[in-house]
C-alpha positions as CSV (number, residue, x, y, z in Angstrom):
1,M,-4.6,12.3,-32.0
2,R,-3.3,13.5,-28.7
3,A,-6.8,14.7,-27.8
4,S,-8.1,11.2,-28.7
5,L,-5.5,9.4,-26.5
6,R,-6.3,11.7,-23.6
7,S,-10.0,11.0,-24.1
8,D,-9.4,7.3,-24.1
9,L,-7.2,7.4,-21.0
10,K,-9.7,9.4,-19.1
11,E,-12.6,7.0,-20.1
12,M,-10.5,3.9,-19.1
13,L,-9.6,5.3,-15.7
14,A,-13.2,6.5,-15.1
15,E,-14.5,3.1,-15.9
16,Q,-12.2,1.4,-13.6
17,F,-13.2,3.7,-10.7
18,D,-16.9,3.1,-11.6
19,Y,-16.4,-0.6,-11.6
20,R,-14.2,-0.9,-8.7
21,E,-16.6,-2.9,-6.8
22,L,-16.8,-5.4,-9.6
23,L,-13.0,-5.6,-9.6
24,Y,-13.0,-6.3,-5.9
25,Q,-15.7,-9.1,-6.3
26,M,-13.9,-10.7,-9.2
27,T,-10.6,-10.7,-7.3
28,L,-12.3,-12.3,-4.3
29,R,-13.9,-14.9,-6.6
30,D,-10.6,-15.8,-8.2
31,L,-8.9,-16.0,-4.8
32,L,-11.6,-18.4,-3.5
33,L,-11.5,-20.5,-6.7
34,R,-7.7,-20.8,-6.9
35,Y,-7.5,-22.4,-3.4
36,K,-10.9,-24.1,-3.1
37,Q,-10.6,-27.7,-2.0
38,T,-6.8,-27.4,-1.5
39,V,-5.4,-28.5,1.9
40,M,-2.5,-26.0,2.0
41,G,-4.5,-23.0,0.6
42,F,-2.2,-20.0,0.6
43,G,0.7,-22.2,1.7
44,W,1.1,-22.9,-2.0
45,A,2.3,-19.4,-2.5
46,I,5.2,-20.2,0.0
47,F,5.7,-23.9,-0.8
48,M,6.6,-23.6,-4.5
49,P,9.3,-20.8,-4.1
50,L,10.8,-22.8,-1.3
51,V,11.0,-26.0,-3.2
52,N,12.5,-24.2,-6.2
53,T,15.0,-22.5,-3.9
54,A,16.1,-25.8,-2.4
55,V,16.5,-27.3,-5.8
56,F,18.6,-24.6,-7.2
57,S,20.5,-24.2,-4.0
58,V,21.7,-27.8,-4.3
59,I,22.7,-27.1,-7.9
60,F,24.6,-23.8,-7.4
61,T,26.2,-24.5,-4.1
62,R,27.0,-28.2,-4.3
63,V,27.2,-29.2,-8.1
64,A,28.3,-25.9,-9.6
65,P,29.2,-23.4,-6.9
66,L,28.1,-19.9,-7.9
67,P,29.4,-16.8,-6.1
68,T,26.7,-14.4,-5.0
69,P,26.8,-11.3,-2.9
70,V,24.5,-12.9,-0.2
71,P,24.0,-16.5,0.8
72,Y,22.7,-18.3,-2.2
73,P,19.4,-19.5,-0.8
74,L,18.5,-15.9,0.1
75,F,19.7,-14.8,-3.4
76,A,17.6,-17.5,-5.1
77,F,14.4,-17.0,-3.1
78,C,14.4,-13.2,-3.6
79,G,14.5,-13.8,-7.3
80,L,12.0,-16.5,-7.3
81,W,9.7,-14.5,-5.1
82,A,9.7,-11.7,-7.6
83,W,9.5,-14.0,-10.7
84,N,6.7,-16.1,-9.3
85,F,4.4,-13.1,-9.0
86,F,5.0,-12.2,-12.6
87,A,4.8,-15.7,-14.0
88,S,1.9,-16.9,-12.0
89,T,-0.1,-13.8,-12.7
90,L,0.4,-14.1,-16.4
91,R,-0.6,-17.9,-16.2
92,F,-3.9,-16.8,-14.8
93,S,-4.3,-13.8,-17.1
94,V,-3.7,-15.6,-20.4
95,S,-7.0,-17.5,-20.1
96,S,-8.8,-14.9,-18.1
97,L,-11.1,-13.8,-20.9
98,T,-11.5,-17.2,-22.6
99,S,-12.6,-18.8,-19.3
100,N,-15.3,-16.2,-18.8
101,T,-16.9,-16.2,-22.2
102,N,-20.5,-15.8,-20.9
103,L,-19.6,-12.6,-19.1
104,V,-17.3,-11.4,-22.0
105,A,-20.2,-12.0,-24.6
106,K,-23.3,-10.9,-22.7
107,V,-22.7,-8.2,-20.2
108,Y,-20.9,-4.8,-20.6
109,F,-18.2,-3.8,-18.2
110,P,-14.6,-3.0,-18.9
111,R,-13.0,-6.4,-19.8
112,E,-9.6,-5.4,-18.4
113,I,-11.1,-6.3,-15.0
114,F,-10.3,-10.0,-15.8
115,P,-6.5,-9.6,-16.2
116,F,-6.4,-6.9,-13.5
117,S,-8.1,-9.3,-11.1
118,A,-5.5,-11.9,-11.9
119,V,-2.9,-9.3,-11.1
120,L,-4.5,-8.4,-7.7
121,V,-4.6,-12.2,-6.7
122,G,-1.0,-12.4,-7.7
123,V,-0.3,-9.5,-5.3
124,V,-2.0,-11.4,-2.5
125,D,0.2,-14.4,-3.1
126,F,3.2,-12.0,-3.4
127,V,2.6,-10.5,0.1
128,V,2.1,-14.0,1.6
129,S,5.3,-15.4,0.3
130,A,7.1,-12.2,1.4
131,T,6.8,-13.5,4.9
132,V,9.3,-16.2,4.1
133,L,11.8,-13.7,2.5
134,V,11.6,-11.7,5.8
135,A,12.2,-14.8,7.8
136,M,15.3,-15.8,5.7
137,M,16.6,-12.3,6.0
138,V,16.4,-12.5,9.8
139,W,18.0,-15.9,9.7
140,Y,21.0,-14.7,7.6
141,G,21.3,-11.5,9.6
142,I,20.3,-9.2,6.6
143,V,19.1,-5.8,7.8
144,P,17.8,-3.5,5.1
145,G,19.2,0.0,5.0
146,I,17.8,3.4,4.0
147,S,17.6,2.0,0.4
148,I,14.3,0.1,1.4
149,L,12.6,3.4,0.8
150,W,12.9,2.5,-2.8
151,L,10.8,-0.7,-2.4
152,P,7.3,0.8,-3.1
153,V,8.8,2.2,-6.3
154,V,10.1,-1.2,-7.3
155,I,6.9,-2.9,-6.5
156,A,4.9,-0.2,-8.5
157,V,7.2,-0.8,-11.6
158,H,6.9,-4.6,-11.2
159,I,3.1,-4.5,-11.0
160,A,2.8,-1.9,-13.9
161,F,4.9,-4.2,-16.2
162,T,3.1,-7.3,-15.2
163,A,-0.4,-5.7,-15.7
164,G,0.7,-4.4,-19.1
165,V,1.9,-7.9,-20.2
166,A,-1.2,-9.4,-18.7
167,L,-3.5,-7.3,-20.8
168,I,-1.5,-8.2,-24.0
169,V,-1.5,-12.0,-23.5
170,S,-5.1,-12.2,-22.4
171,M,-6.2,-10.4,-25.4
172,A,-3.8,-12.3,-27.7
173,N,-5.2,-15.7,-26.4
174,L,-8.8,-14.6,-27.2
175,F,-7.9,-14.0,-30.8
176,Y,-5.4,-16.8,-31.2
177,R,-6.0,-19.8,-28.9
178,D,-2.4,-21.1,-29.7
179,V,-1.1,-18.4,-27.4
180,K,-1.8,-20.3,-24.2
181,Y,0.3,-23.3,-25.4
182,L,3.2,-21.0,-26.6
183,F,3.1,-19.1,-23.4
184,E,4.3,-21.9,-21.2
185,V,7.4,-22.3,-23.5
186,A,7.9,-18.6,-23.5
187,I,7.6,-18.0,-19.7
188,T,10.2,-20.9,-19.1
189,V,12.7,-19.4,-21.5
190,W,12.1,-16.0,-20.1
191,M,12.8,-17.2,-16.6
192,F,16.2,-18.5,-17.5
193,A,16.9,-15.3,-19.4
194,T,16.4,-13.3,-16.3
195,S,18.6,-13.0,-13.1
196,V,16.2,-15.1,-11.2
197,V,18.6,-17.9,-9.9
198,Y,22.0,-16.6,-11.2
199,P,23.7,-13.1,-11.6
200,M,23.1,-12.1,-15.1
201,D,26.5,-10.3,-15.0
202,R,28.2,-13.8,-15.2
203,I,27.1,-13.8,-18.9
204,D,29.2,-11.7,-21.4
205,G,29.7,-11.3,-25.0
206,R,26.8,-11.1,-27.6
207,L,24.4,-13.2,-25.5
208,G,25.0,-11.0,-22.5
209,A,24.3,-8.0,-24.4
210,V,21.1,-9.5,-25.6
211,L,20.0,-10.7,-22.2
212,A,20.7,-7.1,-20.9
213,L,17.7,-5.9,-22.8
214,N,15.3,-8.1,-20.7
215,P,13.3,-5.6,-18.5
216,M,12.6,-8.2,-15.8
217,T,16.3,-8.5,-14.9
218,P,16.7,-4.8,-13.6
219,I,13.3,-5.2,-11.7
220,I,14.5,-8.3,-9.9
221,D,17.9,-6.9,-9.3
222,A,16.2,-3.9,-7.8
223,Y,14.6,-6.1,-5.2
224,R,17.9,-7.5,-4.3
225,N,19.6,-4.1,-4.2
226,V,17.1,-2.4,-1.9
227,L,16.4,-5.4,0.4
228,L,19.5,-7.4,0.6
229,L,22.4,-5.2,-0.5
230,G,21.4,-1.9,1.0
231,E,21.8,-0.1,-2.5
232,A,19.6,2.0,-4.7
233,P,18.4,0.4,-7.9
234,T,20.9,0.6,-11.0
235,P,20.3,3.0,-13.8
236,A,19.0,0.0,-15.8
237,F,16.0,0.0,-13.4
238,A,15.0,3.6,-14.6
239,A,14.9,2.3,-18.2
240,A,12.7,-0.7,-17.0
241,A,10.4,1.6,-15.2
242,L,9.9,3.8,-18.3
243,L,9.3,0.7,-20.4
244,S,6.8,-0.6,-17.9
245,V,4.8,2.7,-18.2
246,V,4.8,2.4,-21.9
247,V,3.9,-1.3,-21.9
248,L,1.0,-0.7,-19.6
249,T,-0.3,2.4,-21.4
250,V,0.0,0.9,-24.9
251,G,-1.3,-2.5,-23.7
252,W,-4.3,-0.9,-22.0
253,L,-5.2,1.3,-24.9
254,V,-5.0,-1.5,-27.4
255,F,-7.1,-3.8,-25.2
256,H,-9.6,-0.9,-24.6
257,R,-10.1,-0.3,-28.3
258,A,-10.3,-4.0,-29.2
259,E,-12.7,-5.0,-26.5
260,F,-15.8,-4.3,-28.5
261,S,-14.8,-7.1,-30.9
262,F,-14.2,-9.6,-28.0
263,A,-17.7,-11.0,-28.2
264,E,-17.2,-12.1,-31.8
265,N,-14.1,-14.2,-30.9
266,V,-15.1,-16.0,-27.7
């Protein structure tokens, strides 16, 4: 069994290397399609987190003041910046196979290119919106310390977890078309079960213990730690990193073994 797993992993990685140019072209195509005929273009990657930050800032600084370790607008934008990459990537991934039925049914190439291209498009938006986070850090006088060296690790874990979930939801939606409708409910609930706009340590008791199992919370908290607080990620981040590797590996293996039946379900 181990030999079979190693063989599958080698095959998957080799295919991605062989079809890297196709992945690049798919990503470029999706980028152009996403912002085609829009006035703001990449500005939407900046505009939506800013609007959400403004709304939550009014709520949690005026209506129901909430103590945070850094100014609340910066706290909220950092969380929304990281969350929007995860959520928007999954929104495009969930229909990435069903919206390309002709290619899925008629041409052979590794089908994981579709969700992976959605992840790469999300990375572009993530980088663009990071400029606003940098500007806000300058405005509030936040200077990252040596802990910023953890940032590549945090980003890698974030991308790995997102890619693993993207593979799973795209495949699930191909077999069960209800998934794309349930997804919107699930992603909304998931956001409020994550420390996106409020510190999760404010919730205790049984609910707090359940929410502590959410892997996105230590990932988002890790961004705040290394960028805003000058601290290393918490031990919970190590567990989230391990889970991310497992989700990506298992999700990719299941996707790879099921892709030969995709044509029958498009």
